[in-house]
N, C-alpha and C positions, 0 to 999 in steps of 0.2 A: 781474947785474942786482939792483937793490935790491928790485924787485918782479918776480918771474918770471912768465912767461906761465902756467906750470903749476908748482906747488910739490910735487914728489914726495917731497922730504925731510920736509915737514910731515905729509904723509899717513902716511909710514912711521913717523914718531915717534909718531903717535897709535895705532898698532897693532903696535908693534915686538915686544912679547913674544909675541903670537900668531904673527906672521910668522916670527920666529926659531925658535920651537918647531916650526912646520910644516916649515920647511926642514930643520932638524936631524933631524926624524922621517924624512924621505925619505933623507937621507944615512945615517942609522943602519940603515934597513931595506934600503938599496941597491936599491930597486925604482925605477930611474930612468926607464925607458921603459915606458909603459902601466902596467898594474898597478892596485892598489886606489885609489891617490890619484886617478888619471885617472878610473876608473869612478865614484868618489864624486862628483867635481866634475861629471862629465857628467850624472849623475842629478839633482843639485841644480840645475844650470843649466837642464835641461829642465823641471823643475818650475817654476822661476822664470819662464821664458818662457811656460809654459802649453802645452807640446807634449810629444810622446811621446819624442822622441829628441834628444840633443845629442851630436855627434861632435867631439871635440877634434882640432885639426889644428895644423900648424906656424906658421901666420900667417893673417891675414885674407885676404890674397891667395890663399893655398892654399885657403881655404874657398870663395871665389868660383870658383876654377878647378875644384875637385873637384865642387862643386854642378852646375856647367854640364856637366861630363863625365858625372855621374851621370844627368842627364836626356837624355843622348845628343846634346847640342848640339855641333856641330863644323863641319867644312869645308862651305862652301856655305850655312850658316845665317846668319841675322841676329838680333841681339838689340838691342832698343830700350832706350836708357838716356839719361842726362843727360850733357852735356859739362862741367857745373859740379860737379866732384867730384875726389877724389884719383885719380891716374893708374891705380891698381890696378883700378878698376872697368872701364875700357875694356881695360886690359892683359889681364885674365883672359879676357875675351871673345875677344880676338885670340889668346891663347895656345892656346885649344882649337881654333883654326882658323876661328872664326866672324867675322862682320863687325859691329862696333858701329855702330848707327844712332842718331845723336844727335837729340834734340828740345830745344826751348827750355824755359825754366823760368818758374814764377810769379814776377812781379816782387816779390811781398810775402814769400813764404816761401822762395824760392830753390830749391824742390824742382821736380822734373819736372812739367810742365804736362800733365795728362791730356787736356785738350781738344786737344792737338796730337799725341797718340799715334796716333790712328786714321789720320791722313794719312800716317804713316810706315810703316804695315803693308804688307808685300808678300807674295807667295806664299812667300818665303824666310824670313819672320819666324817664329821659334820661341819666343821668350821676351821678356818685359819685365823689366828690372832697375831698379826705382826705388831711389833712394838717400835714406835718412832723414838729410838733410844737417844737420850741426851738432847732431844730437840731436832733430830735429823730424820726426815721421813724415810721409811723403808721403800724398797723398789716396788711400788704399788702396781704398776702396769703389769709386770710379770706375775706378781702374786694374784692379781685379779684374773689374769688370763688362765692360770692354772686352776683357780677356783671355778671359773666358768666351765672349763673342760670337765670337771668332776662334780659340778653342781653343788659346790660348797659355799657356805656363808663366809664372808670376811668381815671381821670386827677389828677396827683399829684400836690399839691401846695407845692413845694419844696423850697420856698423862703428863708427858714432858714436852709436848710439841705445840703449845698454844701459839698460833700465828705462823707456823712454819709452812713452807710452800713446796709442792711437788708439781712440776710442770705448770706453774702459775695457779694451782688450785690449793686451797688451804687444807691442812690436816683437819680431819673431821668430815670432809666431803669426798674422801677417796675410796670408800667402801660401802658396804650395806649399812653399817652403823659405826660409830666411834665413841670412845669413852675418855673423858677428861677428869683429871684430878685438879682441885683448887686448893690443895694443901698449901700452907702459908709460904713455903719456899719456892713454889712454882712461878714461872714467868707471869702467870695470872693467878695470884693466890689470895685467899680470903684470910680472915682472922680467926680461924678455927679449922673445921674440916668440912669439905663439900666436894661435889663432883657433878658431872652431867653426862647424859647419853644424848647424842645427836644423830639424826637420821632424816632421810627423805621419805621413809616408809610410814605412811599414816597408821597402818595396823600395828607396827612395832612400837611407834610412839604411844599409841593408846594402851598397849600392853604394859609398857614401862610406867605410864601415868597411873594405871591401876595398881600395879605391883608395888610401887613405892609408897602407896598410901592405903595399905590394908585392903586392897581390892574394892575400894569405896566408889560407889556411883552416886550416892547422895549422903547426907550427914550420917544417917544410921542404916544405910543399905549397902551391902557388900556383895559384889557379884562373884567373888572368888577369894580364896585365901591369899593374902598379900603380906607386906612387911612394913615396918616403920622406918623407911629409908628416905624420908623427905628432906629437902634442903630447908634451912631456916632463913627468914627474911633479913636478918642482920648480915648474914654472909652475902646474900645477893645484893644488898645495898652497897657493901664494900666493893664487891666485884663490879657493880654497875659504875662506880666511880673510876675503878682502875681500867676497865675495858678500853675507853677512848685513849688511854696512854700506852696501851700495849705495843702498838707498832713502833712508837718512838723508843720505848724501852728495849724492844728486840733489836732495833737498829743500833742502839748504843752497845748492846752485847756483841753484835757482829763487829763493830769497830774495835771493841776490846779484844775480841778473838783475833782479828787481823794484827793488832799490835803485839799480842802474845806471840804470834807466829814469827813476826820480825825479830822480837827480842830473843827468841829461843832458836833462831836459825843456825847459830854457830855452836849449838850443843848437840849431844847425841839423843836428846829427848825427841820422841816422835809426836808431832802435833796432829790435831784432827784433820782428816781428809773427808771429803764428801762428794757425792755424785753431782755432776755438773747441772743436772736438771732440778736439783733441790736447793732450797733457800733455808738453811737451818736457823734455829733461834738460840742455840747454845744455852739451853737450860743448865747444863754442866759444861765446863771447858775441861775436857778429858785428854790428858797426855799419857804417853807410855814410856817406861824405862825398865829394863831388867833390875835396876837398883831401886825399885819403887819403895820398898820398906824403909831403906836408909834415908831416902829423900823425904818421905812422909814424917819420919821421926825428927829429922832436922828442922823441917818447916814448923812442926808443932812446937818444938823447943824454942823456935824463934818467934813464937806468937802469931804464926800465920795459919789460918784455917785451911785445912786440906781434907778431902774426902776420898773414899774408895768406893766406887760404884761400878762393879760389885765384887766383893772378895770371895764369895762362895756362890757358884752357879746353882740354879735351882735343882739340877739333877743330882747335886752332891749335898743338898740340904738334908739334915736328919729327918725332916718331915716327909721326904720323898724316898726314903730307903726302900720302901715297898716296890718302887719301880725297878729296883735291882740294876741300876746304871752305875757302873764302876768308873773310877778315874781313868781318863783316856777315851771315854765314850764320845766326847766332843772336844777334840784337841785345840781348836782355835779358841773356843769359848774359855777353856781352862787356861790357856796361855794368857789371854787378855785379863782374866781375873787375877793373875799374879803380877801384872805389869801396869794396869791403869791406875791413875789417880786424878782427882778433880781439883783444879786450882781455883782460887777465889774468882767469882764471876758475878757481877751485878752491874746494872746500868749506871749507877752512881760512882763506880770505881774510878780512882784517879790515876794519872800517869805515874805519880810517885809511888802509889801502892803497887802497881804492876812492876815497876822497876825493883822494888824491894823483894817481891816474890821471886822474880827471875834471878836476882843476885843471890838469893838464898839457895836456889836450885844449883846455880853455877858453883857456889862455894862447896856444897857437899859432893857434887860430881867431880870436882877437882881434887878431892881427897884431903 
């Protein structure tokens, strides 16, 4: 692609000496699993999020899975979430034996609609899992209020929201616990796969700490059955280099988003809107048009990276046919799945690249 959807090479080149030194340090000291690199990043990321604990794990999916297990959520339980998200959100709920209960989204922000949560609560509901989609926090005050009324756990799926703010508080500090992904394309991404569970709850932190490492309390002593979901030291070394740059990178994304909005103002394309009390980080820059498929095809032919996040809602995935949710169950979600597309977005993007993307959109829309 002449203009990629995400340019990881450009980011690496901007911090190459720091990254190379950090990786070489891990190789030289041979502390590849857990150890000081992991502990150092966990402490730094907890401080960044404004919480007491950050537990590094093997992926964002592992983070969701272990957080649910740590709260004792399992067979017979229900977890309310959105169908308009990456598959891992529902998958983790199902993997612990619980049932995902989907509700529709706000038509403006694409996040879960808190006004529709109460009607989905049953005697089996144990938790709510809002997703901060595309890097914009969900309406957490209202969600937490509903959860408090019904004595439910709230776990943020913050996989796309590193550094985003809701009423001046960072994603990760807005609920009982939060789960992050450090997949390479994330705003804070590693060079493989990794994730983290963050929380202020000492007991939950200890449960995740045990569960991620085979229930281990000493080298050969295991308090319970656990899993091999540890983070590795090379990933935390890379993340430790990147974390101090994150706020600057996020600000550059916001500037790119503002410029996209200006350039697209005279087109029928619907640009992102967000709640005034939020400070999004634009993990994806997602626009809408009923002509989505034609625009996507044209951009791809022009060598421009474009994504669709997400074309098939969870409730219509083949894996969830057993829920017996037919098309039309969540009309706003389904409409968005047919209209959204993600334009190239990264901190290193140039004006010329943005101009080329927008001109290509205008060309295809003009017929």
